[in-house]
N, C-alpha and C positions, 0 to 999 in steps of 0.2 A: 393399118399402120397410121394412115392419115388421121383417122378418127381418134386413135390413141394420142397422137401428138397434139391434136386440137384440144382434147380434154386436158392434157398436161399444160398446154399453154394457157388455157382458161383458168385452171387451178392456180398456176403460178401468178397470173395477172391479179386474181382476187386476193391471193396472199400478200402480194406487194402493195396493192391498193389499200388493204386493211392495215398493213404495217405502216404505210406512209400516213394514213389518216390518224392512227393512234399516236404516232410520233409527232405529227403536226399538232394534234390536240394538246399533247403534254408539253410541247416545246423542246423535247429532248434533242431532236436533230433538225427538224424542218419547222420553219415559221410560216404562218398563213400568209398568203399573198393579198395585200390590200387591194380592194376593187370598189369602184362606184358603179360599174356597169359590166355586163357580160357581153357587150356588143361585139367584142372581138372573138367570140366563140371559144372560150377556154375549154380545155378538156377536164378530165377527172383531177381533183386536187382539193386543197384546203384553202379557203378564202375568208378574209376578214372584211366586214362591211358595216356601215354605220347604222345604228339603231339608237334608242334612248331608253330611259328608265322611269316611266311614270309610276308614281307611288300608289295611285288609286285608279279605279275605273273611271271616276270623274275626270282625273287628270288626262287619262287616255282619250276621253271623248272631247276634251277641250283642246287637244293638240299639244305639240311639244313646246310651243311658246318660246323658242330659242333655247331650250334645255340643252345641256352639254351632251354631246354624242358619246356613245360607247360602241366600240367596234366588236361585235360578236363574230362568231366563227361558223362557217358552213362547210360541210364536206360534200362535194359534188361527185355524183356517180352517174355517168351517161351510158345508155345502152349502145352496143356497137351499131355501125351503119351510119346512114345519113338521113336527111329529111326531118320534118317536124315530129316531135314526140310529146306525149303528155308527161307530167311530172308530179311528184309528191314531195311536199315539205314535211319532214319528219321532226316532231317536237318531243323532246325527252321529258321524263318525269322528275320526281324529287331527287332521285339518286344521280342525276346527270347522265351523260352519254355512256352507254355500255356496249360491250363487244357486238352483240347481235344487231345493234343499230348501224354498225359500220361494216357488217359482214353479211349476216343472214338476210336482213330486209333489203339491202341493195341488190343482192343476188336474185331475190324473188321478183322484185320490180323490174330490174334490168332484163331478166329473162323474158318478161312479158312486154318488153319494148317501152318501159316507163322509166324516166330519169328520176333520181332521188337527190334531195338536198337535205342532209342531216344537220340540224342545228346544234351547236354547243353554246348555250346561253349563260351557263354558270361559270365556266372556266375563265372567260374574259372579265368577269366581274369578281374574280378571286374567290369563288365559292365552289366547293366540291359537291355538297349535298345539302338539301334543305329539309330532309326527312324529319329531323328532330327540331328544326326551327325554320318554319316556312317564311318568316319575316325577313330572312337574309336577302331574298330577291322578291320584290313585289310581284304578285300574280299578274298585275296589269302589264308588267315588263315583258312577260312571256308573249302576250298578245301583240304588243308593239313589235317585238322581234319577228313574230310570224308574218306581220304585214311588211316589215322591211325585207324579209326574205322573199316574199311574193313579188314585191316590186323589182328586186334585183333579178330573180329567176326569169321574170317575164321579158327581160332585155336580151336573153340568150337566143341567138338565131335558130338553134335547134329545138327550143322549147315552144310549144303551142301555148301562148299566154291564156287562151280561153279554156284550157284543159289542165289546170293546176289544182291538185287536191291538197288538203291539209290533214295529216294524220298525227294524232297525239296520244301518248300513253300516260296513264295515271294523271299526274298534275298537268302534263301536256294535253290530256283530253279536255281539261278545263279550258285551256288556251284555245284549242281549235273550235270548241263550242262557242266561245265568245267571238272568235273570228268569223262566225256565221251570223252574228247579230246585226240586223240592219242599221240601227242607230250608231253602232260602233263602226261599221263599215263606212257609213256616210261621213263620219268624223275624220276618217283617214285621208280624205281627198285623193283617192287613188286615181291614176291616169286612165283615161279612156274607158271608164266603167269597169276597170279591173277588179275582180274579186275571186275568192276561191270557188271552184266549180263543183267540188265535192268535199265532204267532211267525214273523217273517220275517227271518232273517239274510241280508244281501246282501253278497257278497264278504267274508264274515266273517273276522276275524282270530283267532277263538277256537277254531280247530279243531285246533291243535297246541300243543305246549309246555305251560307251566304253566297255561294257560287251559283246557286240555282235561281233562275229568273222566272218571274211571273210570265207565263206564255199566253199570248193572244196573237191574232193575225197581224203580221207586219213586224213582229219582234225578230223572228228568224228569217233568213233568206230562203229562196226556193232551191238552193243547192242541195242535191240529194245527200242523205246521211246514211252511214252504216255504223251502228254501235256494235262493238265486239266485246264480249264480257265472259269471264269464267264464272260458272255457277257456284264455285266454292270460295269465291273471293271474300275474305273477311277484312280487307284493308279498305277497299271501295266496293261495298256490297252491290250486287247486281240489281236488286229490287227497285231502289230509287231510280236507277238509270232506265229500267223498263217503264216505270211510271212516267218519267220525264220524256222519254222517247215517244210515248203514246200521246202526250200532250202536244209535243212539237208536231207530230204527224197530224193530229186533229186540227191544228192551226194552219195547215196547208203546205208543210214541207214534206217531200217524200222521204220516209224514214224506214230503214230495215234494221233488224236486230238479230245478230248472230250469237247464239248461246254456245259456249264451249264447255261441255259437260265435265264437271269435276275439276276444272282448272282453277288454280290459285292465282293470286295477284302476281304480275310479272312472269306469266307463264312462258313468255318468249325468251327468257333469259337462258344463256348457255348452262348455267349452274342448276343442276336438277336436284340438288339437296333441298329438303324442306327446312326453311329457316324461320325461326320466331324472332321478330324484331320487337323487343319489349318497349323500347322508348320512343318509337315513332308516333307522331300525332296524327289523328284522323277525325273525321266527322261521323257521328253515329248515323246508322241507316234510318232511324226513326226521327231524325232532326226535322222539325216542321218549318223551319225558316225558308222563305224565298223572298227575293228582292225585286221590286218593281223599278225598272229603269226610269220610269217617269217620276222623278223626284227622289229616287233612291230610297224609297220607303220599304220597310220590312213587314212581311205579313206571315201569319200562321197558315200554311197551305191546307191544313186539315179543317180549319174553321173559317178561314177568310178574314179573320180579325187582324187589325193593325197591331204590330209589335213595336213599342217604343218605350223609352225610359227604362225603368226597372224590369218590366216585362220582357223587353228585348235582351237586356243583360242576363237575365235568368235563363232565357231560352238558349242564348249563345253558350253560356256555361254548361248547360245540360247537354248540349250537342257535342262537346269535346270529349274525346276518348284517346286512349293510347294502346299500342300493341297491335301487331298484325303478322300474318304469315305470307311468305313469298316462296315460290318454287317454280323453277323452269320445268317445262314439259315439252319435249320435242314433238310428240304427237299433237298436242294441243296447238302449238304454234304453227305446225303445218296445216291444221284445220283452219286456223285464223288466217293464214296467208292465202289459202285457197279462197276463203270467203272475201277477203279484201281485194285480191287481184281480180276475182270474178266480178265483184261490184264495180270496180274501176273500169274494167273492160266494157261492161254493159253501159255504164254512165257515159263513157267517152266514145262509145261506138267503135270499139276496136275489134 
């Protein structure tokens, strides 16, 4: 009887937390609580905190320069008990926050003793989705938001600031990969050497095209990485990420790669219908462009040749494509969750 009641209480708690989070995100009933610090140890809830909106990677690396603040939203889920725990900052993709990010993933992490801070970066900026127009929110803003979340989460007395991971899906995978780039980290002027201790790009969109960086020693931090990718993904194909992961590993960062056989893009979604999204924009898997942060110069990764002027514009146009498939798969996401939780436990010594 006690076990049954405990299960019922846990199920009720998660239902209420998820409902509160969704209503908080939509503004239907609850408004996020504005915070500048978590020093007073708040519990589960929806919080608004300051970030900014750099338009380019160059802006991000130059700092905010007094730019106007935007208050983005984070949904905090703490595991039961006391004592210090590691945490994950979860960064959404082009479609914004979806149900699994406020229910499935927090349950997986909290059950393992890991806190979760789920970001909503689009809603506070008045945007629902960027899938058909990525220019609505600059990609650099996602990275600025991830660092603002890291700084805030590190102030919580229950969070071990040296064991905070960044996990990003799709477009969010681009953000967390950039959050592991040493020159970008250095430009944030984080307190006391703070940085992400682990990086998890899941079906990441940042492995090809202008999002991909020329990799050499010193570009990426030594924080361990786990790429998670479905082998059937036609939105952000797996092959460029396998190649990118190999180059990052060769440059000195510990990198693992988990292949989820047969999984489509957004396999962790609750909706298990296969849906064809005809109008979404994407980068072709064979796009040769990569960018060197030293001078922001573009190169052809196949030949090593510099891309500039008309050659760059032609390559950029050839890299653009539309249309993709998405499909939730409960088996696939359970496999992914096991891989991610196992990776974090090993990385964090749990």
